[in-house]
N, C-alpha and C positions, 0 to 999 in steps of 0.2 A: 311801425306802430309802437314797438316796444320803447323806442326813445321818447315818444310822446307820453307814454304811461309812466316812465321814470321821471320825466320832468313834472308831470302832474303830481306824482307822489312827493317829489322834493318840494314843490310849492305847497302842497297840503301840510307837510311837516313844518315848513317855514311859517305858515299862517297859524298852525296850532301852537307852535312855540311862541310866536308873537303875542298870542292871546293867553299865554301861560297856562295851557291846558295839557293834561296828560292824554294819552290815547283813550284811556278809560273814560275820562271826563268828556272828551269829544264824542265818544260813543253814546254816552247818556244824552247829551244835548241834541245829537243828530238822530238818535234812535237807530244807529247802525252798529252792528257787532264790532267790538274792538279788534277782533281777529282780522276782520276785513280791512280795517284801518291799518293794522300792522302790515297786511299784505300789500296795500296800496303804497305805503311808505317804504316797503322793503325792497329786496333785491330782484324779486320776480313779480312786479306789480301787474294787476289786471286792468281792464278798461272799465271805469265807472260809468254807470248809466246816467242819463240826464236827471232821473229821479234822485240818485245818490248825490249828484252835484248840487241839486237844489236843497237837499237836506243839510249838506255841509254849509252852504251859503246862509241858510237860516240860522244855523248854530253859530256862525261867525258874525251874523248880522251884516252881511255884505251882499253885493249883487253877484249872481252866479258867474258872470264873466271874469270876476276877480280871481276865481279859482283856475282860470285858463290863461292867465297872464304869466307867461314864463319865457 
């Protein structure tokens, strides 16, 4: 499970950087605490809920499945 979490975090970072957003900016757009985003992108990521994935998708204006393509 940890490998999936790391790949999700890496994909989240890639999408965030592609959209030229800081973690703080993504936090504002998605209404998710930036510390949680740091954790997801960091060395010990946790598993995001479907609610969280949906919030990120709305912030990036993409389909939620795009966050799981890694």
